[in-house]
N, CA, C and O of each residue as an XYZ file, in Angstrom:
296
protein
N      -5.771    -14.997     -0.066
C      -4.660    -14.763     -0.960
C      -3.542    -14.072     -0.193
O      -3.791    -13.413      0.816
N      -2.327    -14.219     -0.664
C      -1.153    -13.647      0.001
C      -0.647    -12.453     -0.795
O      -0.393    -12.561     -1.994
N      -0.499    -11.311     -0.122
C      -0.024    -10.074     -0.737
C       1.100     -9.520      0.124
O       0.972     -9.459      1.347
N       2.203     -9.114     -0.505
C       3.296     -8.453      0.223
C       3.032     -6.956      0.182
O       2.862     -6.374     -0.889
N       3.000     -6.337      1.361
C       2.786     -4.896      1.480
C       4.092     -4.267      1.946
O       4.670     -4.681      2.950
N       4.547     -3.264      1.205
C       5.766     -2.535      1.554
C       5.405     -1.081      1.796
O       4.714     -0.458      0.990
N       5.879     -0.545      2.914
C       5.660      0.857      3.254
C       6.985      1.600      3.184
O       8.043      1.021      3.430
N       6.924      2.876      2.848
C       8.129      3.665      2.679
C       8.059      4.962      3.461
O       6.983      5.485      3.748
N       9.235      5.462      3.795
C       9.426      6.756      4.469
C       8.574      6.860      5.737
O       8.595      5.956      6.573
N       7.833      7.944      5.881
C       7.080      8.192      7.114
C       5.966      7.182      7.349
O       5.514      7.029      8.484
N       5.514      6.496      6.321
C       4.467      5.486      6.507
C       4.961      4.289      7.315
O       4.149      3.516      7.822
N       6.264      4.126      7.444
C       6.821      3.021      8.243
C       6.749      3.294      9.743
O       6.759      2.357     10.541
N       6.677      4.543     10.128
C       6.704      4.913     11.540
C       5.567      4.229     12.299
O       4.389      4.453     12.018
N       5.942      3.394     13.260
C       4.968      2.678     14.073
C       4.284      1.528     13.342
O       3.337      0.940     13.862
N       4.756      1.205     12.142
C       4.132      0.128     11.375
C       5.172     -0.931     11.048
O       5.633     -1.639     11.943
N       5.540     -1.048      9.803
C       6.494     -2.059      9.354
C       7.124     -1.610      8.040
O       6.652     -0.675      7.393
N       8.193     -2.290      7.663
C       8.854     -2.019      6.387
C       8.212     -2.858      5.282
O       7.842     -2.335      4.231
N       8.084     -4.154      5.530
C       7.451     -5.070      4.575
C       6.777     -6.187      5.357
O       7.276     -6.632      6.391
N       5.627     -6.634      4.844
C       4.866     -7.653      5.563
C       4.040     -8.458      4.571
O       3.386     -7.898      3.691
N       4.076     -9.778      4.721
C       3.200    -10.646      3.945
C       1.860    -10.706      4.660
O       1.796    -11.011      5.851
N       0.791    -10.413      3.930
C      -0.539    -10.352      4.528
C      -1.510    -11.250      3.784
O      -1.497    -11.319      2.555
N      -2.345    -11.931      4.537
C      -3.411    -12.744      3.949
C      -4.641    -11.849      3.831
O      -5.076    -11.240      4.808
N      -5.197    -11.778      2.612
C      -6.341    -10.910      2.348
C      -7.424    -11.685      1.619
O      -7.161    -12.709      0.989
N      -8.636    -11.182      1.716
C      -9.766    -11.782      1.010
C      -9.708    -11.449     -0.479
O      -9.172    -10.412     -0.872
N     -10.259    -12.334     -1.300
C     -10.401    -12.053     -2.724
C     -11.216    -10.772     -2.873
O     -12.160    -10.545     -2.115
N     -10.861     -9.943     -3.832
C     -11.585     -8.705     -4.071
C     -11.111     -7.520     -3.258
O     -11.660     -6.425     -3.381
N     -10.090     -7.722     -2.420
C      -9.550     -6.627     -1.615
C      -8.945     -5.565     -2.538
O      -8.250     -5.889     -3.501
N      -9.219     -4.297     -2.229
C      -8.670     -3.205     -3.034
C      -7.471     -2.563     -2.345
O      -7.246     -2.737     -1.147
N      -6.723     -1.827     -3.128
C      -5.599     -1.058     -2.587
C      -6.111     -0.087     -1.521
O      -5.483      0.072     -0.475
N      -7.233      0.551     -1.780
C      -7.801      1.504     -0.829
C      -8.137      0.867      0.509
O      -7.951      1.489      1.555
N      -8.630     -0.367      0.487
C      -8.931     -1.066      1.733
C      -7.657     -1.239      2.547
O      -7.667     -1.046      3.762
N      -6.561     -1.601      1.888
C      -5.282     -1.773      2.589
C      -4.843     -0.439      3.189
O      -4.451     -0.380      4.355
N      -4.906      0.620      2.403
C      -4.531      1.954      2.885
C      -5.346      2.324      4.128
O      -4.793      2.772      5.132
N      -6.650      2.134      4.049
C      -7.515      2.483      5.177
C      -7.266      1.586      6.388
O      -7.282      2.066      7.522
N      -7.038      0.299      6.164
C      -6.818     -0.620      7.289
C      -5.518     -0.318      8.031
O      -5.386     -0.632      9.214
N      -4.560      0.293      7.332
C      -3.293      0.681      7.959
C      -3.364      2.097      8.535
O      -2.376      2.602      9.068
N      -4.523      2.728      8.427
C      -4.738      4.095      8.918
C      -3.752      5.076      8.294
O      -3.237      5.973      8.962
N      -3.499      4.886      6.988
C      -2.656      5.819      6.252
C      -3.556      6.935      5.731
O      -4.543      6.660      5.049
N      -3.232      8.180      6.039
C      -4.079      9.287      5.585
C      -4.054      9.407      4.058
O      -2.993      9.597      3.463
N      -5.209      9.297      3.440
C      -5.269      9.340      1.973
C      -4.727     10.652      1.416
O      -4.168     10.674      0.320
N      -4.887     11.742      2.159
C      -4.378     13.031      1.674
C      -2.851     13.081      1.670
O      -2.267     13.990      1.079
N      -2.197     12.117      2.320
C      -0.737     12.060      2.341
C      -0.175     11.028      1.372
O       1.042     10.865      1.283
N      -1.052     10.323      0.639
C      -0.574      9.324     -0.316
C       0.176     10.002     -1.452
O      -0.268     11.008     -2.007
N       1.307      9.430     -1.776
C       2.081      9.907     -2.913
C       1.783      9.029     -4.104
O       0.861      9.294     -4.875
N       2.576      7.977     -4.248
C       2.373      7.041     -5.348
C       2.206      5.641     -4.777
O       2.784      5.292     -3.748
N       1.408      4.859     -5.468
C       1.174      3.476     -5.072
C       1.546      2.597     -6.255
O       1.039      2.779     -7.361
N       2.436      1.643     -6.011
C       2.838      0.700     -7.050
C       2.297     -0.684     -6.737
O       2.317     -1.126     -5.588
N       1.819     -1.356     -7.757
C       1.415     -2.747     -7.650
C       2.234     -3.506     -8.673
O       2.068     -3.331     -9.881
N       3.123     -4.351     -8.172
C       4.027     -5.107     -9.042
C       4.815     -4.181     -9.974
O       5.069     -4.517    -11.131
N       5.198     -3.004     -9.446
C       6.032     -2.078    -10.203
C       5.285     -1.121    -11.114
O       5.917     -0.361    -11.847
N       3.960     -1.136    -11.090
C       3.160     -0.251    -11.934
C       2.272      0.636    -11.060
O       1.692      0.166    -10.081
N       2.169      1.919    -11.416
C       1.343      2.848    -10.652
C      -0.130      2.447    -10.746
O      -0.626      2.110    -11.821
N      -0.822      2.491     -9.600
C      -2.237      2.123     -9.535
C      -2.994      3.131     -8.680
O      -2.398      4.020     -8.071
N      -4.315      2.980     -8.644
C      -5.183      3.831     -7.831
C      -5.743      3.014     -6.669
O      -5.628      1.788     -6.666
N      -6.349      3.681     -5.679
C      -6.940      2.950     -4.554
C      -8.050      1.977     -4.963
O      -8.357      1.052     -4.212
N      -8.648      2.166     -6.124
C      -9.734      1.292     -6.581
C      -9.229     -0.032     -7.159
O     -10.027     -0.936     -7.409
N      -7.936     -0.158     -7.370
C      -7.358     -1.363     -7.969
C      -7.559     -2.572     -7.060
O      -7.334     -2.498     -5.852
N      -7.982     -3.679     -7.655
C      -8.200     -4.923     -6.918
C      -6.904     -5.720     -6.892
O      -6.222     -5.843     -7.909
N      -6.567     -6.260     -5.727
C      -5.350     -7.052     -5.545
C      -5.581     -8.505     -5.942
O      -6.705     -9.006     -5.922
N      -4.475     -9.171     -6.305
C      -4.497    -10.592     -6.656
C      -3.445    -11.338     -5.851
O      -2.492    -10.741     -5.351
N      -3.625    -12.640     -5.732
C      -2.676    -13.479     -5.013
C      -1.273    -13.299     -5.589
O      -1.084    -13.335     -6.805
N      -0.295    -13.106     -4.709
C       1.098    -12.976     -5.117
C       1.533    -11.563     -5.454
O       2.698    -11.348     -5.791
N       0.623    -10.584     -5.371
C       0.972     -9.198     -5.680
C       1.918     -8.619     -4.637
O       1.959     -9.061     -3.489
N       2.686     -7.603     -5.078
C       3.494     -6.794     -4.173
C       2.995     -5.365     -4.271
O       3.035     -4.756     -5.340
N       2.523     -4.832     -3.149
C       1.963     -3.489     -3.065
C       2.958     -2.588     -2.339
O       3.332     -2.866     -1.200
N       3.382     -1.519     -2.990
C       4.336     -0.569     -2.407
C       3.658      0.783     -2.279
O       3.143      1.324     -3.258
N       3.658      1.333     -1.055
C       2.926      2.574     -0.782
C       3.902      3.645     -0.294
O       4.614      3.455      0.692
N       3.918      4.771     -1.005
C       4.811      5.882     -0.702
C       4.011      7.112     -0.305
O       2.964      7.385     -0.893
N       4.493      7.863      0.693
C       3.852      9.146      1.017
C       4.302     10.221      0.033
O       5.257     10.036     -0.722
N       3.589     11.351      0.060
C       4.053     12.498     -0.730
C       5.400     12.934     -0.198
O       5.695     12.796      0.989
N       6.203     13.457     -1.087
C       7.522     13.939     -0.713
C       7.432     15.436     -0.548
O       6.906     16.132     -1.416
N       7.938     15.932      0.554
C       7.930     17.372      0.803
C       9.342     17.894      0.879
O      10.302     17.123      0.921
N       9.462     19.157      0.897
C      10.780     19.761      1.032
C      10.884     20.984      0.157
O       9.923     21.411     -0.484
N      12.055     21.521      0.151
C      12.198     22.713     -0.689
C      13.502     23.375     -0.443
O      13.803     24.397     -1.060
């Protein structure tokens, strides 16, 4: 299946901005996060087709996955 993965802010460093990826049926959001070596403790919000999801969410063909890090500052 084909899934578009979009990374934001610091998660783009050394990776990519957006990429179409071929994945196996049953792939979860968490698998994508881990395969990209994104630290789970730095995850902010994850959107799937514009809706907030958890790492346990299963992806489907044609989905768009957007992954944001936590925002810091003060």
